[in-house]
C-alpha positions in Angstrom: -14.6 47.0 -31.3 -13.1 43.5 -31.4 -12.2 42.0 -28.0 -8.7 40.7 -29.0 -8.1 39.4 -25.5 -11.2 37.3 -25.6 -10.2 35.7 -28.9 -6.6 35.1 -27.7 -8.0 33.2 -24.8 -10.4 31.1 -27.0 -7.6 30.3 -29.4 -5.2 29.3 -26.6 -7.9 27.2 -25.0 -8.5 25.4 -28.3 -4.8 24.7 -28.6 -4.5 23.5 -25.0 -7.0 20.7 -25.5 -5.5 17.5 -26.8 -6.1 17.4 -30.5 -7.6 14.4 -32.1 -6.2 13.0 -35.3 -6.6 15.1 -38.4 -9.2 12.7 -39.7 -11.4 13.4 -36.7 -11.2 17.2 -37.0 -13.7 18.6 -39.5 -12.2 21.8 -40.8 -13.4 24.9 -42.6 -11.6 28.1 -43.4 -14.0 31.0 -42.7 -11.4 33.8 -42.8 -12.4 35.2 -46.2 -14.0 38.7 -46.4 -17.8 39.0 -46.9 -18.4 40.6 -50.3 -19.9 44.1 -50.2 -23.6 43.8 -51.2 -24.4 45.2 -54.7 -27.4 47.6 -54.8 -29.3 49.0 -57.7 -29.1 46.0 -59.9 -32.8 45.1 -59.7 -35.6 47.4 -60.9 -37.9 47.6 -57.9 -41.2 49.3 -57.1 -41.9 51.6 -54.3 -40.1 50.4 -51.2 -41.3 52.8 -48.6 -44.6 52.6 -46.7 -46.5 55.6 -45.4 -45.1 55.1 -41.9 -41.5 55.1 -43.2 -40.9 51.4 -43.1 -38.9 50.1 -46.0 -38.3 46.8 -47.8 -35.2 46.4 -50.0 -33.1 43.8 -51.8 -29.4 43.7 -52.6 -27.2 41.0 -54.1 -27.1 39.1 -50.9 -30.2 39.5 -48.8 -33.5 41.3 -48.2 -33.7 44.3 -45.9 -36.4 45.5 -43.6 -36.1 49.2 -42.5 -32.6 49.1 -43.9 -31.4 46.1 -41.8 -30.7 42.6 -43.0 -33.9 40.5 -42.9 -34.2 36.7 -43.3 -37.9 35.9 -43.1 -40.0 32.7 -43.3 -42.6 32.6 -46.0 -45.5 30.0 -46.1 -47.9 29.3 -49.0 -51.6 29.3 -48.1 -54.2 29.3 -50.9 -57.2 31.3 -49.8 -59.5 29.7 -52.4 -58.7 26.3 -51.0 -59.9 27.1 -47.4 -63.4 28.4 -46.4 -63.3 32.2 -45.8 -64.8 31.8 -42.3 -61.7 29.9 -41.3 -59.1 32.4 -42.6 -58.7 34.4 -39.4 -58.1 31.3 -37.2 -55.7 29.8 -39.7 -53.7 32.9 -40.2 -53.4 33.4 -36.5 -52.0 29.9 -36.1 -49.6 30.5 -39.1 -48.3 33.7 -37.5 -47.9 32.0 -34.1 -45.8 29.3 -35.7 -43.1 31.8 -36.8 -44.1 32.7 -40.3 -43.5 36.3 -41.5 -44.9 36.3 -45.0 -47.9 34.4 -46.5 -47.6 33.6 -50.2 -50.7 32.8 -52.3 -51.4 31.9 -55.9 -54.0 33.9 -57.9 -55.8 31.0 -59.6 -57.5 32.5 -62.6 -60.0 29.7 -63.2 -61.4 30.2 -59.7 -62.3 33.8 -60.4 -63.3 33.7 -64.1 -64.4 30.2 -64.8 -66.9 31.6 -67.3 -65.6 34.3 -69.6 -66.4 37.8 -68.3 -68.1 36.6 -65.1 -65.8 37.4 -62.2 -66.2 36.0 -58.8 -64.4 37.7 -55.9 -66.9 36.6 -53.2 -66.8 34.2 -50.3 -63.9 31.8 -50.4 -62.6 33.8 -53.5 -62.5 37.1 -51.7 -58.9 38.1 -52.3 -59.3 41.5 -50.7 -60.7 40.0 -47.5 -57.9 37.4 -47.3 -55.1 40.0 -47.8 -56.7 42.3 -45.2 -56.9 39.4 -42.8 -53.3 38.6 -43.2 -52.4 42.2 -42.5 -54.5 42.2 -39.3 -52.4 39.2 -38.1 -49.1 41.0 -38.8 -48.3 38.9 -41.8 -46.9 40.3 -45.0 -48.2 39.0 -48.3 -46.6 37.8 -51.5 -49.0 37.5 -54.5 -48.1 34.9 -57.1 -50.0 36.4 -60.0 -49.4 33.7 -62.7 -51.4 33.8 -65.0 -50.1 30.2 -65.2 -49.4 29.1 -61.6 -49.3 25.3 -61.8 -50.4 24.7 -58.1 -51.7 21.3 -59.2 -54.8 23.0 -60.4 -56.6 22.5 -63.7 -54.6 23.9 -66.7 -52.2 25.5 -64.2 -55.1 27.9 -63.3 -55.9 29.2 -66.8 -59.6 28.9 -67.5 -60.9 26.2 -69.9 -62.3 28.8 -72.2 -58.9 30.5 -72.6 -57.1 27.2 -73.2 -59.6 26.1 -75.9 -59.5 29.3 -77.9 -56.0 30.8 -78.0 -52.3 30.1 -77.3 -51.3 30.6 -73.7 -48.1 31.5 -71.8 -47.0 33.8 -74.7 -47.3 37.3 -76.1 -50.3 36.2 -78.1 -52.4 39.4 -78.4 -55.7 37.8 -77.5 -54.2 36.0 -74.5 -52.6 39.2 -73.2 -55.9 41.1 -73.5 -57.6 38.5 -71.2 -54.7 38.4 -68.8 -54.8 42.2 -68.5 -58.5 42.3 -67.9 -58.1 39.6 -65.2 -55.2 41.3 -63.5 -57.0 44.7 -63.6 -59.8 43.0 -61.6 -57.2 41.6 -59.2 -55.5 45.0 -58.8 -58.8 46.6 -57.9 -59.2 43.9 -55.2 -56.0 44.9 -53.5 -56.5 48.6 -53.8 -55.0 50.3 -50.7 -53.4 47.0 -49.6 -50.0 47.4 -51.2 -46.9 48.2 -49.2 -46.8 51.7 -50.5 -50.3 52.2 -49.3 -49.6 50.9 -45.8 -50.9 47.4 -46.7 -49.2 44.0 -46.4 -48.5 43.2 -50.0 -44.8 43.4 -50.5 -44.2 41.3 -53.6 -45.4 39.9 -56.9 -44.3 36.7 -58.6 -44.7 36.7 -62.4 -45.7 33.4 -64.1 -44.2 30.1 -62.7 -41.7 27.5 -63.7 -41.2 29.3 -67.0 -38.7 27.9 -69.5 -40.5 28.3 -72.8 -38.4 29.6 -75.7 -40.6 29.5 -78.7 -42.2 32.3 -80.8 -43.6 35.1 -78.6 -42.2 33.3 -75.5 -38.9 33.4 -73.7 -37.6 36.2 -71.5 -39.6 38.7 -73.6 -42.9 37.2 -72.3 -41.9 37.7 -68.7 -40.9 41.3 -69.5 -44.3 41.8 -71.1 -46.1 40.5 -68.0 -44.0 42.6 -65.6 -44.6 45.7 -67.6 -48.4 44.9 -67.6 -48.4 44.4 -63.8 -46.6 47.7 -63.3 -48.9 49.5 -65.7 -51.9 48.2 -63.8 -50.6 49.5 -60.5 -48.9 46.5 -59.0 -46.2 48.8 -57.5 -44.4 46.7 -54.9 -40.9 46.4 -53.5 -40.2 42.9 -54.8 -40.7 41.2 -58.2 -39.7 37.5 -58.6 -39.8 34.5 -60.9 -39.1 30.9 -60.2 -35.5 30.1 -60.9 -35.6 26.4 -61.8 -36.3 24.3 -64.9 -33.7 26.3 -66.9 -35.9 29.3 -66.4 -35.8 32.3 -68.8 -36.5 35.9 -67.7 -35.3 39.5 -68.3 -32.4 40.1 -65.9 -32.6 43.1 -63.6 -36.5 43.1 -63.9 -37.1 40.2 -61.5 -35.3 38.2 -58.9 -35.2 34.4 -59.2 -36.5 32.3 -56.3 -35.7 28.6 -55.7 -36.8 25.5 -53.9 -36.4 21.8 -53.3 -38.5 18.8 -52.2 -37.7 15.7 -50.1 -39.2 13.3 -52.7 -40.7 13.6 -56.2 -44.3 12.5 -56.5 -44.1 13.7 -60.1 -41.4 11.1 -60.9 -42.1 8.3 -63.3 -40.6 5.4 -61.3 -42.5 3.3 -58.8 -39.2 2.6 -56.9 -37.4 4.4 -54.0 -35.5 7.4 -55.4 -31.8 7.8 -55.1 -30.7 10.1 -52.2 -32.0 13.6 -52.9 -29.8 16.6 -53.5 -32.1 18.5 -51.2 -30.2 17.0 -48.3 -26.8 18.0 -49.6 -25.2 21.4 -49.0 -24.6 23.4 -52.2 -21.6 25.7 -52.8 -22.4 27.6 -56.0 -25.5 26.1 -57.5 -28.9 27.2 -56.3 -31.1 24.8 -58.2 -31.9 21.6 -56.3 -31.8 18.7 -58.7 -35.1 17.3 -60.0 -37.1 20.1 -58.4 -39.7 19.9 -61.2 -40.6 17.3 -63.8 -38.1 18.5 -66.3 -35.4 19.9 -64.0 -31.9 18.5 -63.8 -29.3 20.0 -61.5 -26.8 20.6 -64.3 -29.1 22.5 -66.7 -28.7 26.2 -66.8 -31.0 29.1 -67.3 -31.0 32.9 -66.8 -30.9 32.5 -63.0 -27.4 31.0 -63.3 -26.0 34.2 -64.7 -27.6 36.2 -61.9 -25.8 34.5 -59.0 -23.5 37.5 -58.3 -26.3 40.0 -58.5 -29.3 38.5 -56.7 -29.7 36.9 -53.2 -30.4 33.2 -52.7 -34.2 33.3 -52.1 -36.4 30.3 -51.6 -40.1 30.1 -52.4 -40.8 26.4 -52.7 -39.0 24.3 -50.1 -41.4 21.4 -49.4 -43.4 21.9 -46.3 -44.7 18.5 -47.3 -45.4 16.5 -50.4 -48.6 16.1 -52.5 -50.0 12.6 -53.0 -50.1 12.0 -56.7 -51.6 8.8 -58.2 -48.4 7.2 -59.4 -46.3 8.2 -56.4 -47.5 8.4 -52.8 -44.6 9.0 -50.5 -45.3 9.7 -46.8 -43.2 12.3 -45.1 -41.7 12.0 -41.7 -41.1 15.2 -39.7 -37.3 14.8 -40.1 -37.7 14.6 -43.9 -38.9 18.2 -43.9 -37.0 19.7 -40.9 -33.6 18.4 -42.0 -33.9 20.6 -45.1 -33.7 23.8 -43.1 -30.1 23.6 -41.9 -29.0 22.4 -45.3 -30.7 25.3 -47.2 -29.8 27.9 -44.7 -26.2 26.6 -44.6 -26.1 26.8 -48.4 -26.9 30.5 -48.3 -30.7 30.7 -48.5 -31.9 34.1 -47.3 -35.6 33.7 -47.6 -37.1 30.3 -46.5 -40.3 29.9 -48.4 -42.5 26.8 -47.9 -44.8 25.2 -50.4 -47.2 24.3 -49.0 -47.5 25.6 -45.5 -51.2 25.1 -45.2 -53.1 22.5 -47.2 -56.5 22.9 -48.6 -59.2 21.5 -50.9 -60.1 22.0 -54.6 -63.5 23.4 -55.4 -65.8 21.7 -57.9 -67.4 24.1 -60.3 -68.4 23.6 -64.0 -65.5 21.1 -63.9 -63.3 19.5 -61.3 -60.3 21.9 -60.7 -57.5 19.5 -59.9 -54.6 18.6 -62.2 -55.2 15.4 -64.1 -53.7 13.5 -67.0 -57.2 13.2 -68.6 -56.8 16.8 -69.8 -53.1 16.6 -70.6 -51.7 17.4 -67.1 -48.4 15.8 -66.1 -49.9 14.4 -62.9 -53.0 13.0 -61.4 -54.2 14.4 -58.0 -57.3 13.8 -56.0 -60.4 15.8 -57.0 -60.8 17.5 -53.7 -57.9 16.7 -51.4 -54.8 19.1 -51.3 -53.6 18.3 -47.8 -50.0 18.2 -49.0 -48.9 16.7 -45.7 -48.2 20.4 -45.0 -47.5 21.8 -41.5 -51.2 22.7 -41.3 -53.3 20.2 -43.3 -56.4 20.5 -45.4 -58.6 21.2 -42.4 -56.1 23.3 -40.5 -55.0 20.6 -38.1 -51.2 20.7 -37.4 -49.4 17.8 -39.0 -46.4 16.2 -37.1 -43.9 18.2 -39.2 -44.9 21.5 -37.5 -43.2 21.1 -34.2 -40.0 19.8 -36.0 -39.6 23.0 -38.1 -40.9 25.6 -35.6 -37.5 25.8 -33.7 -35.8 27.0 -36.9 -38.4 29.7 -37.3 -37.7 31.0 -33.8 -34.0 30.9 -34.5 -34.5 33.0 -37.7 -36.7 35.5 -35.9 -34.0 36.1 -33.3 -30.8 35.7 -35.3 -31.8 35.9 -39.0 -30.7 39.5 -39.2 -27.2 38.4 -38.2 -27.2 35.3 -40.4 -28.4 37.1 -43.6 -25.1 39.0 -44.4 -23.0 36.0 -43.6 -21.0 34.3 -46.4 -21.1 30.5 -47.0 -17.9 28.7 -46.2 -17.1 25.4 -47.8 -15.4 22.7 -45.7 -12.1 21.2 -46.7 -13.8 17.9 -47.5 -17.3 17.6 -48.9 -19.3 14.6 -50.0 -18.6 13.3 -53.5 -22.3 13.7 -54.3 -25.8 13.2 -52.9 -25.2 9.5 -52.7 -22.1 9.8 -50.5 -23.5 8.8 -47.1 -20.1 8.5 -45.3 -18.6 12.0 -45.6 -19.9 14.5 -43.0 -22.3 17.1 -44.4 -21.8 20.5 -43.0 -21.1 24.1 -43.8 -20.4 27.4 -42.0 -21.8 30.9 -42.6 -19.7 33.7 -41.1 -19.1 37.4 -41.1 -16.0 38.5 -39.2 -15.6 36.4 -36.1 -19.3 35.4 -35.7 -20.5 32.3 -37.3 -23.1 29.5 -37.4 -22.3 25.9 -38.2 -24.9 23.9 -40.1 -24.9 20.1 -40.1 -27.1 17.3 -41.5 -27.0 13.6 -41.6 -30.7 12.9 -42.3 -31.3 11.7 -45.8 -34.8 10.4 -46.4 -34.9 6.6 -46.6 -31.1 6.3 -46.4 -29.0 5.7 -43.3 -26.0 8.1 -43.1 -22.8 7.1 -41.3 -22.3 7.7 -37.6 -19.4 10.3 -37.2 -17.3 9.1 -34.3 -14.8 11.1 -32.1 -15.1 14.3 -34.1 -14.6 18.0 -33.4 -15.0 21.0 -35.7 -12.2 23.5 -36.4 -13.3 26.8 -37.9 -10.7 29.4 -38.9 -11.9 32.9 -38.3 -10.1 36.2 -38.7 -9.0 36.2 -35.0 -8.0 32.6 -34.8 -9.1 29.0 -34.9 -12.0 27.8 -32.9 -11.9 24.1 -32.3 -14.9 22.5 -30.5 -16.2 20.8 -28.5 -13.5 20.5 -25.9 -14.1 16.7 -25.8 -14.6 14.8 -29.1 -18.1 13.6 -29.7 -20.0 11.0 -31.6 -22.7 12.4 -33.9 -25.4 9.8 -34.4 -26.9 9.2 -37.8 -30.0 11.2 -38.7 -29.0 14.4 -36.8 -29.3 17.9 -38.1 -28.6 21.2 -36.3 -27.3 24.7 -36.2 -24.5 25.5 -33.7 -23.3 29.0 -32.8 -19.8 30.5 -32.7 -19.3 33.8 -30.9 -23.0 34.4 -30.1 -23.8 37.6 -28.2 -25.8 37.1 -25.0 -28.6 39.7 -24.7 -27.3 43.2 -23.9 -24.3 41.9 -22.0 -20.7 41.8 -23.1 -20.7 38.0 -22.5 -20.8 35.6 -25.5 -21.2 32.0 -26.2 -17.8 31.2 -27.8 -19.3 27.9 -29.1 -22.0 25.5 -28.1 -23.1 22.0 -29.0 -26.7 23.1 -28.6 -28.9 25.0 -31.1 -29.9 28.6 -30.5 -33.7 28.7 -30.1 -34.7 32.3 -29.1 -34.4 35.0 -26.6 -37.0 36.4 -24.2 -37.1 39.4 -21.8 -38.4 38.6 -18.3 -38.7 40.8 -15.2 -35.6 39.0 -13.9 -33.6 39.8 -17.0 -33.1 38.5 -20.5 -32.9 34.8 -21.2 -31.2 33.1 -24.1 -32.7 29.8 -24.9 -30.9 26.9 -26.7 -31.8 23.3 -27.1 -29.9 20.0 -27.1 -29.5 17.6 -30.0 -30.5 14.1 -29.1 -27.6 11.8 -28.5 -25.0 14.6 -28.3 -23.8 15.9 -24.9 -24.4 19.6 -24.3 -21.2 21.7 -23.8 -20.6 25.4 -24.0 -17.7 27.8 -23.9 -18.7 31.2 -22.5 -16.6 34.3 -22.3 -17.6 36.2 -19.2 -16.5 37.3 -15.8 -18.5 34.7 -13.9 -20.4 31.6 -14.9 -22.5 29.3 -12.7 -24.4 26.2 -13.8 -26.0 24.0 -11.2 -25.5 20.3 -11.7 -22.8 20.8 -14.4 -19.1 20.8 -14.5 -17.6 24.3 -15.0 -14.0 24.7 -15.9 -12.4 28.2 -16.2 -9.6 29.1 -18.6 -8.9 32.9 -18.2 -12.2 34.6 -19.0 -13.6 31.5 -20.8 -15.6 29.0 -19.0 -16.3 25.5 -20.3 -19.6 24.0 -19.2 -20.1 20.3 -19.5 -22.3 17.6 -18.1 -25.5 19.7 -18.2 -28.7 17.8 -18.3 -31.1 19.7 -20.6 -34.6 20.6 -19.4 -36.6 23.6 -18.0 -34.2 23.7 -15.0 -31.0 23.6 -17.0 -29.9 27.2 -16.4 -26.5 28.7 -16.8 -26.0 32.1 -15.1 -23.6 34.5 -16.7 -22.2 37.8 -15.5 -20.0 40.0 -17.7 -17.2 42.4 -16.7 -19.6 45.3 -16.2 -21.7 43.2 -13.8 -24.6 42.7 -16.3 -26.2 39.3 -16.1 -27.8 36.9 -18.5 -29.4 33.5 -18.1 -29.0 30.7 -20.6 -31.7 28.0 -20.6 -31.0 24.8 -22.4 -34.1 22.7 -23.2 -34.4 19.3 -24.6 -35.3 19.0 -28.3 -38.7 17.7 -27.5 -39.4 20.7 -25.2 -38.0 23.2 -27.9 -40.4 21.7 -30.4 -43.3 22.7 -28.2 -42.2 26.4 -27.9 -43.9 29.3 -29.7 -43.1 32.9 -29.3 -46.3 35.1 -29.3 -47.4 38.5 -28.1 -49.8 38.2 -25.1 -50.9 40.9 -22.7 -48.6 43.5 -24.1 -45.4 41.5 -24.1 -43.7 38.7 -26.0 -43.9 35.4 -24.2 -42.8 31.8 -24.8 -45.6 29.3 -24.7 -44.6 25.6 -24.4 -47.4 23.2 -25.3 -48.2 20.2 -27.5 -51.5 21.9 -28.5 -52.1 24.2 -31.4 -52.1 27.8 -30.4 -53.2 31.1 -31.7 -53.1 34.5 -30.0 -56.4 36.3 -29.6 -57.2 39.9 -28.8 -56.9 39.4 -25.0 -55.1 36.1 -24.7 -54.6 32.7 -26.3 -56.7 30.0 -28.0 -55.6 26.4 -27.7 -56.8 23.4 -29.6 -56.3 19.9 -28.2 -56.8 17.2 -30.9 -58.6 14.1 -29.5 -57.8 14.7 -25.8 -59.8 16.8 -23.3 -56.7 17.5 -21.2 -54.8 20.8 -21.7 -51.3 21.7 -20.5 -49.3 24.7 -21.3 -46.4 26.7 -19.8 -45.4 30.3 -20.2 -42.3 32.4 -19.8 -42.8 35.0 -18.5 -46.3 34.3 -17.1 -49.1 36.9 -17.1 -51.4 37.9 -14.3 -55.1 38.0 -14.1 -55.6 34.6 -15.9 -59.1 33.5 -16.7 -60.2 30.7 -19.0 -63.2 29.1 -20.7 -62.5 26.0 -18.6 -61.4 25.7 -14.9 -57.7 26.5 -15.0 -55.2 25.3 -12.4 -53.1 27.9 -10.7 -49.7 28.1 -12.3 -47.0 25.7 -11.0 -43.3 26.4 -11.5 -41.7 24.4 -14.2 -38.2 25.7 -14.2 -38.3 29.2 -15.5 -41.8 28.5 -16.9 -45.1 28.6 -15.1 -47.4 25.7 -16.1 -51.2 25.7 -16.3 -53.6 22.8 -16.8 -57.3 22.4 -17.6 -59.6 19.6 -18.6 -62.7 19.7 -20.8 -65.6 17.4 -20.5 -64.9 14.4 -22.7 -67.3 13.4 -25.5 -67.5 10.2 -27.4 -69.5 9.7 -30.6 -70.2 6.4 -32.3 -70.3 5.9 -36.0 -72.8 3.4 -37.3 -71.3 1.6 -40.3 -73.5 -0.3 -42.8 -72.1 -2.2 -45.7 -73.7 -1.1 -49.0 -71.9 -3.2 -51.6 -68.9 -5.4 -52.0 -66.0 -4.5 -54.3 -65.9 -5.7 -57.8 -62.8 -6.4 -59.8 -60.7 -3.3 -60.3 -59.4 -2.9 -63.9 -55.6 -3.0 -64.4 -53.9 0.3 -63.9 -53.1 2.0 -67.2 -49.8 3.5 -68.3 -50.2 6.8 -70.2 -50.3 10.5 -70.0 -47.5 12.9 -70.7 -45.2 11.0 -68.3 -46.1 7.6 -69.7 -46.6 6.3 -66.2 -49.5 5.0 -64.1 -52.6 7.2 -64.5 -55.8 7.4 -62.5 -58.5 5.0 -63.5 -61.4 6.1 -65.8 -64.5 7.3 -64.0 -66.4 4.1 -65.0 -63.8 2.1 -63.1 -65.2 3.3 -59.8 -68.2 1.0 -60.3 -65.9 -1.7 -58.8 -65.7 0.3 -55.5 -66.8 -1.2 -52.3 -69.2 1.1 -50.3 -70.4 1.7 -46.8 -72.9 4.0 -45.2 -71.6 6.0 -42.2 -74.1 7.5 -39.9 -72.5 10.2 -37.7 -74.4 11.9 -34.8 -74.8 15.7 -35.0 -72.3 17.9 -33.3 -73.1 19.2 -29.8 -73.1 23.0 -29.2 -69.7 24.6 -28.5 -67.6 21.8 -29.8 -64.4 23.0 -31.3 -64.5 20.4 -34.1 -64.8 16.6 -34.7 -62.8 14.5 -37.0 -63.9 11.4 -38.9 -60.8 9.1 -38.6 -60.8 6.4 -41.3 -58.4 3.5 -41.4 -58.7 1.8 -44.7 -56.9 0.0 -47.5 -57.5 0.4 -51.2 -56.5 2.5 -54.1 -58.8 5.5 -54.0 -61.3 6.5 -51.3 -64.1 8.9 -51.8 -66.6 10.4 -49.3 -70.0 11.6 -50.4 -73.1 13.4 -48.9 -75.7 12.0 -51.2 -74.1 12.3 -54.6 -71.9 15.3 -53.7 -68.2 14.5 -53.3 -66.9 16.2 -50.1 -63.4 14.6 -49.9 -61.2 12.0 -51.5 -57.8 10.4 -50.9 -55.3 8.2 -52.6 -54.2 5.4 -50.3 -50.8 6.0 -48.8 -51.1 4.1 -45.4 -51.9 7.3 -43.3 -55.2 7.6 -41.5 -57.7 9.6 -43.5 -59.0 12.4 -41.3 -62.0 14.6 -42.3 -63.0 17.5 -40.0 -66.8 17.4 -39.7 -67.6 21.0 -38.7 -67.7 22.1 -42.3 -70.3 19.4 -43.0 -72.4 19.5 -39.8 -75.5 20.6 -41.8 -75.2 17.6 -44.0 -74.9 15.0 -41.2 -78.7 14.6 -40.9 -78.2 12.0 -43.6 -75.5 9.3 -43.6 -72.3 9.7 -45.5 -71.2 7.3 -48.1 -67.7 6.0 -48.3 -66.4 4.2 -51.4 -63.1 2.4 -51.8 -61.7 1.4 -55.2 -59.6 -1.8 -54.7 -55.8 -1.6 -54.9 -54.5 -4.2 -57.2 -51.4 -6.3 -56.3 -49.9 -5.5 -59.7 -50.5 -1.7 -59.4 -47.4 0.1 -60.8 -47.7 2.9 -58.2 -45.1 3.9 -55.6 -46.0 3.4 -51.9 -43.5 3.6 -49.1 -44.9 0.2 -48.3 -45.3 -1.5 -51.7 -48.7 -2.5 -53.0 -47.7 -6.1 -53.1 -47.2 -6.0 -49.3 -50.4 -4.1 -48.7 -52.5 -6.5 -50.7 -50.8 -9.6 -49.5 -51.8 -12.9 -51.1 -55.0 -11.5 -52.6 -55.1 -10.0 -56.1 -56.7 -6.8 -54.8 -57.8 -5.3 -51.6 -60.5 -2.8 -50.5 -61.2 -2.8 -46.8 -62.6 -0.4 -44.2 -60.5 -1.3 -41.2 -61.9 1.1 -38.7 -63.8 4.3 -38.5 -64.4 6.5 -35.5 -65.1 10.1 -34.5 -62.5 12.0 -32.5 -63.4 15.3 -30.7 -61.2 18.3 -30.8 -61.4 20.6 -27.7 -60.9 24.3 -27.5 -59.6 26.4 -24.6 -59.6 30.2 -24.4 -57.3 31.8 -21.9 -57.5 35.5 -21.2 -54.8 37.6 -19.4 -54.8 40.9 -17.7 -52.8 42.9 -15.2 -49.0 43.0 -14.5 -46.6 40.3 -15.3 -46.4 37.7 -12.5 -42.9 36.3 -13.0 
């Protein structure tokens, strides 16, 4: 039942506060009805698991057990990470707030030679899917057979490409696809959702817009029918919805994406402001998502807008480094995309990539390259992607910036999913309009979330001064905050309107802080929000009583305005509703929120605040500290019976958290560097390939590389891992054991880090590092141009520093009743 008195008070309070000029009030009308979801349009597979759990889809959102569901999906390619690391990596992925793991099925990794299938070791699809299920992750298989994935021939084996037409209804091609898919189906036997397994979805093909003979929508229909015939009976079937895609409607649902830069672009200059940072009201295709995409082009997905939900599969978790373009992502470049896409209506947030990896080397190298007609050149081995978890599993700086949004979706995604997108009165004229505020509202009834973004990669947006938001809802207008605010440039956030507080009848009428999560404690439920840097925290709360130490609290009827609160672990607002039920609101700083994970430990969900990587274990928690022997983590609520692999301090109170500390024995290794040869003269960078842009040098060109011998001492027992950290300048770096290439990198100004545990057995002999010089006239894109990197010289190839950093591990075990 709607509390009309509460809304009358909120509306009166908004009217009572002195109104700024109309130009300072950012208005959106959110009174419209939410359309009733259409069901039955899409032809699905079996939606019910043996335990009765169901997964469904309607015209607006996904469902889990009949309830709206807005999950986070992250791409992780099993064939690009050693199998003995899968469990540890999947545990970290799950702990970071991911619900679904997506993975490509790369045909040439499994049938490189005709008729010889390899499903062993790092190619063991069954073991990977089973491991994901053990960690509570659902799985989306992207079957291809053409997957792109920056892999050779898009994943189609050489022997197929040489002998028959591909990506069409050619009979010979379909016979080989069917044989391969039959093998894949056998690998996941018993692991589909209908069998009680984790596989909930299948993607057919990828980026498909071919309209020639035996192609078009009919080819996708053929592939789906083949998958179903082979037994891929799953709740969800999808195709990618960009590049003017073609597909048979009702048979598959389109999924979308967007990236913060375009390493596939032809230009060596800074790109115009990306559409990815602009809210969309109608279109779902982010402009220039692929090499041929333009935002105005249409495909079959455009005609399905009213019948299918807005699902994402490829929102950049990072960016690959391609030869002609090497942009370096900052954490905000990735994180700012989340409020934009969610505020535009996205109801599945899928990352590509979420975990980087490495290409194998078989009969050929398996990376995409222009030498075989590919559109792009990528390193032979490296596929780090600047993803939240990189090639070796180390967390990149973007991870803490995006994790708060995952926690938000875990807690409130079910409420957000049915909400309709509401367009403001005034919207930017286009992606290049950096002055007009960028925001949107999603609402259903009187509950809403406001989404805002002013971060545009490489472009400064305008500061918004003296503003408030006015949102018209069915029960009245909500204008907030009470005091006009300045919003600094580069900020992005999600703010709540009419947010329920736990199981009480109290609600946050509005707040200038982002909802993070909720957690049950022995002292009652806690709702956690976090501040936005540079914006004062204020809240309006409808309740019987509100108390906030160190803040100003002003009462208007049953609504309390809380201002002047300093965020932190001790920033607690105590709330009591009319029935005497209590709730606490904790408001953290953004930096603190970015250290929070929500994991199951010792039989209960707990918040863990730490700057280290974490993964739950069977009886506790495993932490990894990169480069420092000192560990520090805090928990809410804490657990009793704590033991650890290192001496652990007794927990000290840190606001509502309890903090623990430990220190490992520090280790330092020295690398012996011996010059082997000086650089020769690098040849000019050629223009060519399908893009007619800069292409990677011929193999013979690497004779001009400078080289060094790197002698690394062997690893001591029980070391978590060690990283070779190389600072260098050049064009292309390659690292060898003997003549075996173990890693490579295109220069982009970042430190090159190589985890050594994988190669410990090889360290009895020195490594060899080669660097091909970067020419001053190289027509490649770098965030810092090549002319600046090289300076007055015509070329440069330098090894600036090389060291070994030790990564330390800490296992913490818990048992007994909750302490706090």
